[in-house]
N, CA, C and O of each residue as an XYZ file, in Angstrom:
344
protein
N     107.134     23.971     71.067
C     107.187     23.715     72.642
C     105.662     24.412     73.556
O     105.634     25.615     73.813
N     104.690     23.641     73.892
C     103.617     24.664     74.544
C     103.398     24.400     76.113
O     103.476     23.364     76.773
N     103.040     25.962     76.524
C     103.433     26.224     77.608
C     101.477     26.711     78.348
O     100.508     27.408     78.043
N     101.712     26.216     78.902
C     100.357     26.593     79.993
C     100.808     27.992     80.838
O     101.911     28.339     81.259
N      99.730     28.522     80.893
C      99.687     30.059     81.621
C      99.144     30.198     82.961
O      97.971     30.369     83.295
N     100.624     30.054     83.966
C     100.457     30.151     85.276
C      99.501     31.106     86.253
O      99.802     31.084     87.446
N      98.660     31.730     85.956
C      98.087     32.473     86.337
C      96.388     32.805     85.897
O      96.059     32.216     84.868
N      95.463     33.526     86.436
C      93.997     33.629     86.146
C      93.660     34.699     85.265
O      94.358     35.710     85.192
N      92.986     34.588     84.828
C      92.314     36.419     83.981
C      90.924     36.426     84.488
O      90.541     35.674     85.384
N      90.245     37.224     83.939
C      88.494     36.916     83.503
C      88.812     36.897     82.189
O      89.551     37.480     81.396
N      87.585     35.579     82.240
C      87.715     35.157     80.864
C      87.236     36.634     79.627
O      87.822     37.064     78.633
N      86.206     36.961     80.161
C      85.847     38.272     79.776
C      86.836     39.610     79.011
O      87.015     40.186     77.938
N      87.287     39.580     80.445
C      88.327     41.287     79.979
C      89.398     41.040     80.006
O      90.076     41.935     79.501
N      90.338     39.648     80.612
C      91.401     39.763     80.514
C      92.387     39.853     81.910
O      92.331     38.950     82.745
N      93.177     40.875     82.060
C      94.144     40.864     83.399
C      93.516     42.035     83.864
O      94.252     43.020     83.897
N      92.144     42.220     84.299
C      91.821     42.973     85.129
C      91.427     42.628     86.673
O      90.748     43.374     87.378
N      91.990     41.316     87.099
C      91.623     40.692     88.060
C      92.036     41.723     89.267
O      93.029     42.384     88.961
N      91.464     42.042     90.675
C      92.184     42.330     91.882
C      91.641     40.824     92.775
O      90.678     40.103     92.511
N      92.529     40.715     93.755
C      92.085     39.537     94.671
C      92.890     39.788     96.088
O      94.004     40.302     96.180
N      92.176     39.368     97.031
C      92.180     39.622     98.527
C      91.599     38.679     99.705
O      90.392     38.443     99.767
N      92.349     38.252    100.462
C      91.484     37.488    101.487
C      90.853     36.063    100.906
O      89.816     35.551    101.327
N      91.891     35.409     99.607
C      91.370     34.313     99.148
C      90.432     34.448     98.403
O      89.865     33.361     98.284
N      89.897     35.326     97.751
C      88.941     35.733     96.814
C      89.303     36.693     95.525
O      90.309     37.381     95.699
N      88.731     36.822     94.439
C      88.953     37.385     93.547
C      88.054     37.883     92.629
O      87.144     37.057     92.546
N      87.855     38.796     91.915
C      87.093     40.060     90.993
C      87.160     39.957     89.916
O      87.795     38.999     89.474
N      86.533     40.898     89.007
C      87.363     41.608     87.863
C      87.033     43.072     88.330
O      86.020     43.341     88.975
N      87.859     43.880     87.994
C      88.027     45.339     88.006
C      86.895     46.222     86.932
O      86.243     47.235     87.185
N      86.954     45.427     85.697
C      85.932     45.983     85.050
C      84.633     46.628     85.688
O      83.928     45.977     86.459
N      84.318     48.069     85.299
C      83.288     48.622     85.995
C      81.880     47.673     84.925
O      80.743     47.886     85.345
N      81.978     46.773     83.733
C      80.846     46.085     83.571
C      80.438     45.193     83.907
O      79.255     44.856     83.859
N      81.605     44.436     84.447
C      81.677     43.147     84.715
C      81.249     42.752     86.178
O      81.598     43.514     87.080
N      80.456     41.521     86.519
C      80.231     40.917     87.831
C      81.020     40.337     88.242
O      81.071     40.290     89.471
N      82.107     39.547     87.405
C      82.434     38.264     87.629
C      83.301     38.483     89.363
O      83.687     39.405     90.081
N      83.247     36.740     89.369
C      83.905     36.675     91.168
C      83.968     35.964     91.407
O      82.887     35.377     91.346
N      85.191     35.068     91.972
C      85.299     33.833     92.497
C      85.596     33.770     94.364
O      86.002     34.660     95.111
N      85.230     32.456     94.638
C      85.252     32.808     95.831
C      86.786     31.604     96.422
O      86.712     30.747     97.303
N      87.846     31.909     95.701
C      89.273     31.586     95.653
C      90.057     32.528     95.190
O      89.401     33.345     94.544
N      91.611     32.866     95.258
C      92.548     33.520     94.636
C      92.599     33.240     92.882
O      93.435     32.437     92.467
N      91.806     33.836     92.043
C      91.614     32.888     90.912
C      93.117     34.052     90.449
O      93.699     33.568     89.478
N      93.578     34.976     90.788
C      94.822     35.520     90.169
C      96.205     34.969     90.526
O      97.149     35.302     89.810
N      96.413     34.145     91.582
C      97.344     33.468     91.294
C      97.357     32.284     91.122
O      98.362     31.581     91.004
N      96.083     31.901     91.087
C      96.020     30.225     90.632
C      95.908     29.956     88.732
O      95.090     30.534     88.015
N      97.043     28.859     88.207
C      96.960     28.168     86.829
C      95.338     28.501     86.313
O      94.208     28.228     86.718
N      95.956     29.271     85.150
C      94.112     29.287     84.547
C      93.585     27.606     84.338
O      94.168     26.532     84.194
N      91.829     28.153     84.429
C      91.915     27.234     83.987
C      90.598     26.955     83.362
O      90.027     25.895     83.617
N      90.001     27.963     82.442
C      89.595     28.277     81.527
C      90.233     27.579     80.160
O      91.435     27.412     79.952
N      88.598     27.033     78.846
C      89.347     26.142     78.344
C      89.890     27.324     76.832
O      89.391     28.346     76.362
N      91.382     26.333     76.417
C      92.156     27.215     75.201
C      91.498     27.421     74.109
O      91.209     26.435     73.431
N      91.121     28.673     73.692
C      90.845     28.531     72.608
C      92.007     29.576     71.473
O      91.505     29.824     70.376
N      92.922     29.938     71.625
C      93.954     30.385     71.105
C      95.440     29.754     71.101
O      95.782     29.129     72.104
N      96.318     29.883     70.050
C      97.640     29.287     70.049
C      98.641     31.036     70.078
O      98.453     31.999     69.334
N      99.388     30.934     70.905
C     100.086     32.588     71.304
C     101.444     31.949     70.477
O     101.909     30.894     70.907
N     101.948     32.469     69.525
C     103.369     32.061     68.874
C     103.773     33.306     69.344
O     103.129     34.326     69.098
N     105.158     33.290     70.238
C     106.038     33.892     70.502
C     107.024     33.949     68.950
O     106.979     33.295     67.909
N     107.969     35.190     69.487
C     108.888     35.118     68.030
C     110.236     34.329     68.436
O     111.019     34.017     67.539
N     110.516     34.002     69.791
C     111.530     32.743     69.784
C     110.727     31.256     69.249
O     111.431     30.327     68.853
N     109.716     31.168     69.268
C     109.503     29.831     68.673
C     108.363     29.476     69.293
O     107.451     28.859     68.743
N     108.375     29.988     70.889
C     107.130     28.963     72.143
C     106.341     29.069     71.577
O     106.281     29.883     70.655
N     105.363     28.236     71.928
C     103.658     28.160     71.673
C     102.958     28.105     72.677
O     103.306     27.270     73.512
N     101.888     28.842     72.940
C     101.182     28.849     74.310
C      99.481     28.676     74.215
O      98.796     29.695     74.140
N      99.181     28.041     74.219
C      97.408     27.867     74.528
C      96.788     28.433     75.659
O      96.874     28.043     76.824
N      95.994     29.628     75.095
C      95.555     30.595     76.274
C      93.980     30.687     76.337
O      93.857     31.651     75.581
N      93.245     30.505     76.546
C      91.547     31.246     76.513
C      91.517     32.572     76.493
O      92.357     33.393     76.859
N      90.465     32.697     76.028
C      90.095     33.954     75.761
C      90.541     35.374     75.969
O      90.893     36.299     75.237
N      90.315     35.093     77.846
C      91.214     36.216     78.559
C      92.611     36.786     78.444
O      93.098     37.896     78.655
N      93.151     35.431     77.964
C      94.561     35.511     78.315
C      94.832     36.082     76.712
O      95.824     36.772     76.479
N      93.909     35.746     75.700
C      94.731     36.125     74.202
C      93.560     37.433     74.330
O      93.335     37.919     73.221
N      93.177     37.755     74.885
C      92.784     39.702     74.914
C      93.715     40.403     75.340
O      93.845     41.513     74.823
N      94.813     39.922     76.589
C      95.757     40.143     76.883
C      97.063     40.337     76.390
O      97.920     41.204     76.564
N      96.978     39.188     75.658
C      98.401     39.046     74.615
C      98.476     39.689     73.523
O      99.503     39.591     72.851
N      97.628     40.324     73.188
C      96.679     41.471     71.482
C      97.437     43.106     72.379
O      97.740     44.139     71.781
N      97.554     42.900     73.682
C      97.787     44.531     73.854
C      99.430     44.278     74.383
O     100.054     45.330     74.521
N     100.177     43.038     74.685
C     101.265     43.674     75.636
C     102.428     42.349     74.561
O     103.565     42.081     74.949
N     101.862     41.758     73.353
C     103.199     41.250     72.629
C     103.439     42.118     71.733
O     102.530     42.851     71.346
N     104.726     42.213     71.217
C     105.262     42.715     69.862
C     105.119     41.910     68.554
O     104.439     41.999     67.531
N     106.217     40.954     69.122
C     106.514     40.113     68.124
C     106.075     38.678     68.279
O     106.927     37.792     68.333
N     104.963     38.443     68.344
C     104.292     37.496     68.075
C     103.091     37.074     67.207
O     102.821     37.909     66.344
N     102.423     36.145     67.221
C     100.873     36.250     66.806
C     100.028     35.254     67.729
O     100.418     34.242     68.312
N      98.568     35.922     67.685
C      97.983     35.387     68.631
C      96.431     34.479     67.241
O      95.622     35.008     66.479
N      96.714     33.128     67.550
C      95.845     32.676     66.289
C      94.623     31.627     67.519
O      94.670     30.889     68.503
N      93.293     32.488     66.208
C      92.068     31.372     67.067
C      92.329     30.454     66.491
O      92.647     30.203     65.328
N      92.080     29.560     67.976
C      92.392     27.902     68.399
C      93.707     27.279     67.893
O      94.562     27.975     67.344
N      93.855     25.940     68.089
C      94.492     25.438     69.026
C      95.583     24.715     67.687
O      95.252     24.448     66.532
N      97.139     24.514     68.444
C      97.814     23.508     66.858
C      97.543     22.292     66.880
O      96.904     21.741     67.776
N      97.990     21.772     65.920
C      97.655     19.882     65.292
C      98.704     19.998     66.096
O      99.657     20.752     66.297
N      98.006     18.547     66.683
C      98.848     17.498     67.800
C     100.307     17.003     67.200
O     101.027     16.257     67.865
């Protein structure tokens, strides 16, 4: 099963977003990324570059930012560069 990620991230730093008033920005002090919409609560629109294989068998296709975050948050799964075969 393939699932999409229903929230946004900074494409360079992962889960470092802050949002208020319909705007979002990255909180990493080296990053100047900002968006004129609430990216945090929007589905991710970055191109998929990795596949997360969860220990329960589910697979998620994710962007670089979500892959970065997954590496720090999952314990029984794998993050693979590339997309699964159709």
